[in-house]
N, C-alpha and C positions, 0 to 999 in steps of 0.2 A: 478494599483492605490493603494494608501495606505489605510490600514484598522487598526483600533485600538479597543481594549476593555478597557473600563474605568469604574472603580467602583466609582459611584457618590454619593454625600452626605455622605462621610466618609473620614477619614484621614488615613485609613489602607486598605491594600489589602484584598480581599475576604470578604468584608462587604459592606454595602450600596447597591446601585442598579447598576448592570452592564449594560452598554449600548455599542452597536457597533457604531463606527463612521467611515464612508467611505468618503474619500476626492475625489471629482470629479473635474477634470480640463476641460478646454475648449476642449482639445484633445479627451475627452471621448464622445463627441457628445451630442445630445439632451437627456433629461431625458426620461428614459424608465421605466414606472411604474411597468410593469410586471417583469422586471429584478430586480428592487429594492425590490419588494415583495418577489422574490425568494431568494435574499441575506438575507433579514430579517428572512425568514423562516429557512434558513440554519444556521443563527447565533443563533436562538432560545432564544435571549434575549427579555425582555419585549418590548424594542424598539431598533431599529437601525436607526441612523441618517445619512442622506446623505446631504453633504454640498458642494456647488460648489465654488471652490477657484480659480478664474481666475486672470488675471493680472490687471483688472480694479479695481479702488478704489470704495468704496461704500458698501452698505449692501450686504451680501452674502446669496444667496438662500439656504434655509434649509427645509428639509422634514423629517418626522418620520414615521416609519412603525413598527407595531407589527408583530409577526409571521403570522398573518392572514389578516391584513388590515392597511391602512393608517389612521393616527390620526391627529386631528386639532392642538393639543398642547401637548408637552411633556417636562416637566421640567428637569428630570434627564439626558435625552439625549442632551438637549441644554447645560446644565452644562458640560457634557462630551465633547461636541464639542468645547465649549469655552476653556476648559482646554487643549485640544489637540492643538488648534491654538495659544493659549497664548495671552496675552494683552487684550485690550478692543475690543469688537466686536459688530456689529449690523447685525442682520439676518432678511431677509424677509421670512415670513411664511404664512400659511393659517390663522393664528391668528393675522396678521399684523406684524409690525416691533417689534423685541425684542432686547433689549440692554443688553449686559453683560459687567460688569466691575470687575476688580480685586481689592479687598479691601486691606488696609495696612496689615491686619493679614492673607492674603493669601486665603481668601474665594472668590469665584466667586459669584457676585450678579447679579441677573437677574430681569429685569423690565417686569412684566407680567400684563395682564388685570385681574382685580378682577372677581370672578365668584360667586356672592352671591347666597344663597339658600333661597327659599320661602317655608314656612311650608306647608306640605301636610298630608293626612291621610296615615297610614301605609297600605301596600297591603299584600295580602296573600303570594305571593312568598317571599316578604321581611321578613315577620314574620317567615316563615318556614326556611328561609336561615340563620337566626341568633339565633340559640337556646342558651338559657342562658342569653340573653341580656334583661335587663330591659330598655325599650325604653322610653326616656324622651321627644324626639322630632324627627320628620322626616321632611326633607326639600329637595326640588328639585332645583338643580343648572342646568346650561346649560349642563355641562358634566356628572355630577354624582348625585346620591341620597346620602344625608348625613343622618346618623342615630346617634343621641346623646344617648350614654349609660349612665347608672347611675354612673359607676365607671370605672377607668382605669383598675382595675383588671379584670372586665368583658371583656374589649377589649383585654387584653393580653391573657386571657384564652379561647377566642372564638374559636370554631371549626365549621366553617361555612358549610352549605350545598351548595356546588357550583352549583349543578344542579338547585336548587331553585333560587339562585342568578342570574343565567344565564337568567332567565325569567323576571328579572326586566328591564323595558325599560331604554335605555340610555347606556352610556359607562360602568358604574359600580357603586359600593357602597362603601362609606366611612363610617367607624364606628369609633366614637371618644368619648372622655371624657376629663375632666380636668386632668392635669398632677398630678402625684403621688410622685414626688421627688422634693427636693429643686432646684429651678431655672428652672424647667420644667413646661411649661404652658399647653401643649396640648399633648395628646397621640392619635394615630390613627392607623388604618390598612385599606388597600384598596384592593378591590376585583374586577377583570375584567374578569370573566370566558367567557363571550360572545365575548371577544376580544382575546381569547387565552392566557390570563394571569390570572390564578386562584387567586393568591395573588401577588401583586406587592411589591417588597422589600421596595422601598422608592419612592413616587410619588410626584414630584415637583408640577405638575399642580393641584393636589388635594388640595394643600395648598393655592391656590387662593380662594378656597371655605372655607377651614378651617380658614384662617385669617379673611375672611369676617364674618364668624360665631362667632368666639371666641373673636375677638378684642373688640367689643362692650359689650359682656357679661362679659369679664374679666376686662374691663375698661382700657386697654392699647393697643396701636397700634403695639408695637414690641413684638413678641412672639418667644419663643424657643419651637419647636415641635419635638417630637420623633415619628417616624413610627416604631411600635413595631412588625415588621415581624421577622422571624428567623434570617435574616441577619442584619436588623436594620439600622437606620441612623437618623441623625438630620438635621433639616431645620430651619434656621432663617427666619422669615416672618415679614414684616412690611407693614401694611395696610395704604395706602395714597390715599384717595379718591376712584377713580375707578381703581386704580392700586395696585398691590402687588409686593413688592421687596422681592425676595426669594434668600437666600444665602446658599451656601454649599461648601464643599471641595471635592476633587476628586483625584484618584490615577490611573495612567495608568498601566495596568497589562499585556497587550499584544500589540505588534506593528508588523505589517507584510504587505504582499502584496497580493492583490486580483488579481488573474490572469485570471479570466473568466468574 
């Protein structure tokens, strides 16, 4: 079966967020979760996507695995999968149907459910895990805890305590602030140590929360966001009711054959 490595949310190789993409056909038999998890562990990317590409028309089944577990939603691996397959695509997933379309300027746009966050009190593990952050707000979404920092510089300079952040309930922690460059609306970094991903390079699904948080605060529905990890990447996010349209570019850096 065919396997790819795609750098997502970037227009150049070795930036953005790398994802594995495995194409399953009807000849490969029923889904084997243990095998998928083993492949994802071998790939060692934040997520590896498994998509079944049979002869029948209609939505394609899509699943995502980190090196240690399956996840409900992954933006960058969905973008990577749509990039590999080309054209407009609809996927069936644990988060419902996801639609991907290619925009005239070559970005892949994904229609995801919004994941708004509700304000909560800061916890001891969260405070210990984010040294140097002046916390303006803390909020809980379905997937992640969002922490609003005072400045983008604090987000960029943060050296988190991953052991402390691993004690925060949920998938992980988003740290964010308003953008600090012309045309840039939002800066963020995302940490998922309990899922085997200490810092994710660019997290598409986190922007379902970031768009829900920042759009009303900045007074506009369309945002350009930068995830300020060492690899870095950009996401266009448009909040529309209970949906978020996320767009990014992608580059295939490896194509091969999985023989086991």
